[in-house]
C-alpha positions as CSV (number, residue, x, y, z in Angstrom):
1,M,8.9,61.3,29.6
2,D,5.6,63.1,29.8
3,M,4.0,63.1,26.4
4,R,1.1,65.3,27.3
5,Y,1.0,68.6,25.4
6,T,1.7,71.7,27.4
7,P,-1.0,74.4,27.2
8,E,1.3,76.2,24.8
9,Q,1.7,73.1,22.6
10,A,-2.1,72.5,22.6
11,D,-2.6,76.1,21.4
12,L,0.1,75.6,18.8
13,K,-1.7,72.5,17.5
14,R,-4.9,74.4,17.4
15,R,-3.4,77.2,15.4
16,A,-1.7,74.8,13.0
17,A,-4.9,72.9,12.5
18,E,-6.9,76.1,11.9
19,Y,-4.4,77.2,9.3
20,A,-4.4,73.7,7.6
21,R,-8.1,74.0,7.3
22,L,-7.6,77.3,5.5
23,L,-5.3,75.7,3.0
24,M,-7.8,72.8,2.5
25,R,-10.2,75.3,0.9
26,Y,-7.8,75.6,-2.1
27,E,-6.9,71.9,-2.6
28,D,-9.4,71.4,-5.4
29,Q,-8.4,74.7,-7.1
30,S,-4.7,73.6,-7.0
31,E,-5.6,70.1,-8.4
32,Q,-7.6,71.6,-11.2
33,A,-4.8,73.9,-12.1
34,G,-2.2,71.1,-12.0
35,G,-0.6,72.5,-8.8
36,P,0.1,76.2,-8.9
37,L,-2.1,78.8,-7.3
38,P,-2.4,82.5,-8.2
39,Q,0.5,84.5,-6.7
40,E,-1.8,87.0,-5.0
41,L,-3.5,84.1,-3.2
42,V,-0.2,82.6,-2.2
43,T,0.8,86.0,-0.8
44,E,-2.4,86.1,1.2
45,L,-1.9,82.6,2.6
46,T,1.7,83.4,3.4
47,R,0.6,86.4,5.5
48,A,-2.0,84.2,7.2
49,A,0.7,81.7,8.2
50,M,2.8,84.5,9.6
51,D,-0.1,85.8,11.6
52,A,-0.8,82.3,13.0
53,G,2.9,81.9,14.0
54,V,3.4,78.9,11.7
55,Y,5.9,80.4,9.2
56,A,9.6,79.7,9.4
57,I,8.9,77.5,12.4
58,N,12.5,76.1,12.5
59,M,14.2,79.5,12.8
60,P,15.0,81.4,16.1
61,A,12.5,84.0,17.2
62,E,15.3,86.6,17.5
63,W,15.7,86.3,13.7
64,G,12.0,86.6,13.0
65,G,11.1,82.9,13.0
66,A,8.7,81.1,15.2
67,G,11.5,79.6,17.3
68,L,9.9,76.2,17.8
69,S,11.6,73.1,19.2
70,L,11.7,70.0,17.0
71,L,8.9,68.5,19.0
72,D,6.8,71.6,18.4
73,Q,7.7,71.5,14.7
74,V,6.5,67.9,14.5
75,I,3.2,69.0,16.1
76,V,2.8,71.7,13.4
77,E,3.9,69.5,10.5
78,E,1.5,66.8,11.5
79,E,-1.3,69.2,11.0
80,F,0.2,70.4,7.7
81,G,0.4,66.9,6.4
82,K,-3.4,66.6,6.3
83,V,-3.4,69.1,3.4
84,T,-3.1,67.8,-0.1
85,N,-1.2,69.3,-3.1
86,C,1.8,70.1,-1.0
87,L,0.1,73.3,0.0
88,W,2.1,73.0,3.2
89,D,5.0,74.5,1.2
90,I,3.3,77.9,1.5
91,P,4.1,78.3,5.2
92,W,7.8,78.2,4.3
93,R,10.3,76.2,6.2
94,P,13.8,77.4,5.3
95,A,16.6,74.8,5.1
96,N,17.8,74.3,8.7
97,V,21.4,74.6,7.7
98,L,20.9,78.2,6.7
99,A,21.3,79.0,10.4
100,Y,25.0,78.1,10.1
101,G,25.7,81.0,7.8
102,D,27.9,83.8,9.1
103,E,26.4,87.2,9.8
104,R,26.7,88.5,6.2
105,Q,25.2,85.3,4.8
106,R,22.4,85.5,7.3
107,E,21.6,89.1,6.3
108,K,21.8,88.4,2.6
109,Y,20.1,85.0,2.5
110,L,18.3,83.8,5.6
111,L,16.6,86.8,7.0
112,P,14.8,87.7,3.7
113,V,13.6,84.1,3.6
114,I,12.1,84.4,7.1
115,R,10.4,87.6,5.9
116,A,9.0,85.8,2.8
117,E,11.0,88.2,0.5
118,R,13.1,85.4,-0.9
119,F,13.0,81.6,-1.1
120,D,15.7,78.9,-1.0
121,A,16.0,75.4,-2.4
122,F,18.4,72.6,-1.7
123,A,20.1,71.1,-4.7
124,V,21.7,67.7,-3.9
125,T,20.4,65.0,-6.2
126,E,22.0,64.4,-9.6
127,P,21.2,62.2,-12.6
128,G,23.8,59.6,-11.5
129,A,23.7,60.3,-7.8
130,G,20.3,59.9,-6.2
131,S,20.3,58.1,-2.9
132,D,24.0,58.6,-2.4
133,P,24.7,62.4,-2.3
134,S,28.4,61.7,-1.6
135,S,28.8,60.3,-5.2
136,G,27.8,63.4,-7.0
137,T,29.9,64.7,-9.9
138,S,29.3,68.4,-9.6
139,T,32.6,70.3,-9.1
140,A,33.8,73.6,-7.9
141,T,37.2,74.7,-9.3
142,R,39.3,77.4,-7.7
143,T,39.4,80.8,-9.5
144,D,40.3,84.3,-8.4
145,G,38.1,85.3,-5.5
146,G,36.0,82.2,-5.5
147,W,35.0,79.1,-7.4
148,L,33.6,78.0,-10.8
149,L,30.7,75.6,-10.4
150,N,29.9,73.0,-13.0
151,G,27.3,70.2,-12.8
152,E,23.7,69.2,-12.9
153,K,21.0,68.8,-10.2
154,W,17.7,67.1,-10.4
155,F,14.5,67.1,-8.2
156,V,15.3,70.5,-6.7
157,T,12.1,70.8,-4.7
158,C,10.6,74.3,-5.0
159,G,13.5,75.3,-7.3
160,D,11.0,76.9,-9.6
161,I,10.1,79.6,-7.1
162,A,13.5,79.8,-5.3
163,D,15.7,82.9,-5.6
164,F,18.8,81.1,-4.6
165,L,20.0,77.5,-4.3
166,L,22.2,75.6,-1.8
167,V,24.3,73.5,-4.2
168,Q,26.4,70.6,-3.0
169,A,29.6,70.2,-5.1
170,D,33.1,68.7,-4.7
171,A,35.6,71.5,-4.2
172,G,39.1,71.5,-5.5
173,P,41.3,68.6,-6.5
174,E,40.7,67.0,-3.1
175,K,37.0,66.8,-4.0
176,L,35.9,68.2,-0.7
177,P,32.0,68.2,-0.4
178,T,30.9,71.8,0.1
179,L,27.7,73.8,0.1
180,F,27.5,76.9,-2.1
181,F,25.0,79.7,-2.1
182,V,24.1,80.1,-5.8
183,D,21.9,82.9,-7.1
184,K,19.4,81.4,-9.5
185,A,19.8,84.4,-11.8
186,A,23.6,84.1,-12.0
187,P,25.2,83.6,-15.4
188,G,25.6,79.9,-16.2
189,V,22.6,78.7,-14.1
190,E,19.9,77.2,-16.3
191,M,16.6,75.7,-15.2
192,T,16.3,73.1,-17.9
193,R,13.1,71.2,-17.1
194,V,10.2,71.1,-14.7
195,P,9.0,67.4,-14.7
196,H,5.4,66.6,-14.2
197,F,5.1,64.1,-11.4
198,M,2.3,61.9,-10.1
199,H,1.2,64.5,-7.6
200,S,-0.2,68.0,-8.5
201,A,2.0,70.1,-6.2
202,V,1.8,73.8,-5.7
203,N,5.5,74.1,-6.4
204,G,7.7,72.1,-8.8
205,H,10.9,70.0,-8.6
206,P,12.9,71.3,-11.6
207,E,16.3,70.3,-13.0
208,F,19.3,72.7,-13.2
209,T,22.6,72.8,-15.0
210,F,25.5,74.9,-13.8
211,T,28.1,76.0,-16.4
212,D,31.2,77.9,-15.1
213,V,29.0,79.6,-12.5
214,F,31.1,82.0,-10.4
215,V,30.6,81.7,-6.6
216,A,32.5,84.0,-4.4
217,D,34.4,82.7,-1.4
218,E,32.0,84.5,0.9
219,D,29.2,82.4,-0.5
220,V,30.5,79.1,0.8
221,L,28.3,77.8,3.7
222,G,30.0,76.4,6.7
223,G,33.5,76.2,5.2
224,V,35.0,74.1,2.4
225,G,34.7,70.3,3.1
226,N,31.8,70.5,5.5
227,G,29.0,70.1,2.9
228,Y,28.2,66.5,3.4
229,E,27.9,66.8,7.2
230,L,25.5,69.8,6.7
231,T,23.5,67.9,4.2
232,K,23.2,65.0,6.6
233,E,21.9,67.4,9.3
234,W,19.4,68.7,6.7
235,F,18.3,65.2,5.9
236,T,17.8,64.4,9.6
237,D,15.3,67.2,10.1
238,E,13.6,66.7,6.8
239,R,13.1,63.0,7.4
240,L,11.5,63.7,10.8
241,M,9.2,66.2,9.3
242,I,8.2,63.7,6.6
243,A,7.3,61.3,9.3
244,A,5.2,63.9,11.0
245,R,3.4,64.9,7.8
246,T,2.7,61.3,6.7
247,V,1.2,60.6,10.1
248,G,-1.1,63.6,9.7
249,A,-2.1,62.6,6.1
250,A,-2.9,59.1,7.3
251,E,-5.0,60.5,10.2
252,R,-7.1,62.7,7.8
253,A,-7.5,59.7,5.4
254,L,-8.7,57.5,8.2
255,Q,-11.1,60.2,9.5
256,L,-12.6,60.6,6.0
257,A,-12.9,56.8,5.5
258,R,-14.4,56.3,9.0
259,D,-17.1,58.9,8.3
260,W,-17.8,57.4,4.9
261,A,-18.1,53.9,6.3
262,V,-20.5,55.0,9.0
263,E,-22.7,56.9,6.5
264,R,-22.5,54.6,3.4
265,E,-25.1,51.9,3.3
266,Q,-24.9,48.7,1.3
267,F,-27.0,45.5,1.6
268,G,-29.2,47.4,4.1
269,A,-26.6,48.4,6.6
270,P,-23.7,50.9,7.0
271,I,-20.5,49.4,5.6
272,A,-18.9,50.1,9.0
273,S,-21.0,47.2,10.4
274,Y,-19.1,44.7,8.2
275,Q,-16.0,43.1,9.8
276,L,-13.8,43.4,6.7
277,I,-14.3,47.2,6.8
278,Q,-13.8,47.2,10.5
279,G,-10.5,45.4,10.1
280,M,-9.2,47.9,7.7
281,L,-10.2,50.8,10.0
282,A,-8.5,49.1,12.9
283,D,-5.3,48.5,11.0
284,C,-5.2,52.1,10.0
285,A,-5.6,53.3,13.6
286,V,-2.8,51.1,14.7
287,D,-0.4,52.3,11.9
288,I,-1.1,55.9,12.9
289,A,-0.9,55.5,16.7
290,V,2.5,53.7,16.8
291,N,4.1,56.1,14.3
292,R,2.8,59.2,15.9
293,A,4.2,58.0,19.2
294,Y,7.7,57.2,17.8
295,T,8.0,60.3,15.8
296,H,7.1,62.4,18.9
297,Q,9.6,60.4,20.9
298,V,12.5,61.0,18.5
299,A,11.7,64.8,18.2
300,W,11.6,65.0,22.0
301,E,15.0,63.3,22.2
302,A,16.5,65.6,19.6
303,D,15.5,68.6,21.8
304,Q,17.4,67.3,24.8
305,P,21.0,68.5,25.4
306,G,23.7,66.0,24.6
307,T,21.8,63.9,22.2
308,D,24.1,61.9,19.9
309,R,23.7,63.2,16.4
310,K,24.6,59.9,14.7
311,T,22.0,58.0,16.7
312,L,19.5,60.7,16.0
313,H,20.3,60.4,12.3
314,A,19.4,56.7,12.4
315,K,16.3,57.3,14.5
316,A,15.0,59.9,12.1
317,S,15.5,57.4,9.3
318,T,13.5,54.9,11.4
319,A,10.7,57.4,11.8
320,K,10.6,58.3,8.2
321,L,10.7,54.7,7.0
322,A,8.0,53.4,9.3
323,A,5.7,56.4,9.0
324,S,5.9,56.8,5.2
325,E,5.3,53.1,4.6
326,A,2.5,53.0,7.1
327,A,0.8,56.0,5.5
328,G,0.9,54.3,2.2
329,R,-0.9,51.3,3.6
330,V,-3.5,53.6,5.3
331,A,-4.1,55.5,2.1
332,D,-4.6,52.3,0.2
333,R,-7.1,50.9,2.6
334,C,-9.0,54.2,2.9
335,L,-9.3,54.5,-0.9
336,Q,-10.6,50.9,-1.0
337,I,-13.2,51.8,1.6
338,F,-14.5,54.7,-0.6
339,G,-14.7,52.3,-3.5
340,G,-15.1,54.0,-6.9
341,R,-15.4,57.4,-5.3
342,G,-11.9,56.9,-3.8
343,Y,-10.6,56.9,-7.3
344,D,-12.1,60.3,-8.1
345,R,-9.6,63.2,-8.0
346,T,-12.1,65.5,-6.3
347,Y,-11.9,63.3,-3.2
348,P,-8.9,64.1,-0.9
349,V,-8.2,60.4,-0.3
350,E,-7.3,59.9,-4.0
351,R,-4.8,62.8,-3.9
352,M,-3.3,61.4,-0.7
353,Y,-2.9,58.0,-2.4
354,R,-0.8,59.6,-5.1
355,E,1.0,62.1,-3.0
356,L,2.1,59.8,-0.2
357,R,3.9,57.6,-2.7
358,V,6.8,60.0,-3.0
359,D,7.5,60.0,0.8
360,R,9.1,56.6,0.3
361,I,11.5,58.1,-2.2
362,W,12.5,61.7,-1.5
363,E,14.9,62.7,1.2
364,G,16.3,59.1,0.9
365,T,14.4,56.0,-0.3
366,S,13.0,53.4,2.0
367,E,15.9,51.2,1.0
368,I,18.5,53.8,2.0
369,Q,16.7,54.3,5.4
370,R,17.1,50.5,6.0
371,L,20.8,50.7,5.2
372,I,21.2,53.6,7.7
373,I,19.3,51.8,10.4
374,A,21.2,48.5,9.8
375,N,24.5,50.3,9.9
376,E,23.6,51.9,13.3
377,L,22.6,48.5,14.6
378,I,25.8,46.8,13.5
379,K,28.0,49.6,14.9
380,R,26.1,50.3,18.2
381,G,23.8,47.4,18.9
382,T,20.0,47.3,19.4
383,R,19.7,49.5,22.4
384,A,20.8,52.6,20.5
385,L,17.7,52.5,18.3
386,A,15.2,50.7,20.6
387,L,15.5,52.9,23.7
388,P,15.2,56.6,24.4
389,T,18.6,58.3,24.8
390,H,17.4,60.3,27.8
């Protein structure tokens, strides 16, 4: 395994980093506004992402996406993770399972998303079904030409700007988990609340209710009964990208804290000269290095033909668990190094401290990741997770 970047990957990292620095110019504006940015600015930043080749990075080039491998996507998302206020949502990443749509669904839903004409959102979590998406109570009942959808979904990330939702519901009396394309403007769809969370994100995470929403047969994604498997595939990619972004966020926090420690003087010397500060900096560097290496390894494995998807699912959970918890430790140490200034919202490290907390919750809590990992160990032994599969 050669982990050196190819010239193409080095150029990709450069472009992603340059675009991330562009987004950083608007962090404070987003924070002061409570998250949202003016639509004309978002449109301008979207065009810049397309020009840089970092928009729809997970979609094939022949459909208009960037056509990047998972490893290449990790390289990009690591740079995006350095940006606060979830501004990395602007260079849109369509749900990976949209690629499984038939030709009509691709033309209607996916291609407009890749062109930034429409936006999607994934609706899985429910009031009584958070970490276990298979225990949801949303239902789809047979009717002429399609289905009547009823239920409630919470924490629908970017649902406030989405034009359509991918809704998981149990279809028919057999309660077969199924994904449905649902137009947000359809009769019976109501966005009931947009909660205010710890972070000030550019887009929201609203709650929806569905009351006898008609969904045509042609708007079932991947066939009736395949919803849970598609959702697991979505989770695998999302968890790997969370790992990448948290590594990037931790790296930026460490860089800021290191620079501050070198420049800040107390008791007649830079605080970087004191061993307690040096210990925190060193621990941060270790947390970042080991998680970057493992996240890159798993992404590389995922790109190899014949990789076992169940093992990959567990390895993505391992990467997400380790990197998100490590990033939380890094942010905490770096805020401490900044002292009182680290508690000031105009300092990026304060925003990172708040924003990184959710990475141990969304797309599966740390506790759920541990259960997934333990289940893989019990079924397949230690070698499955410990060693590269290729």
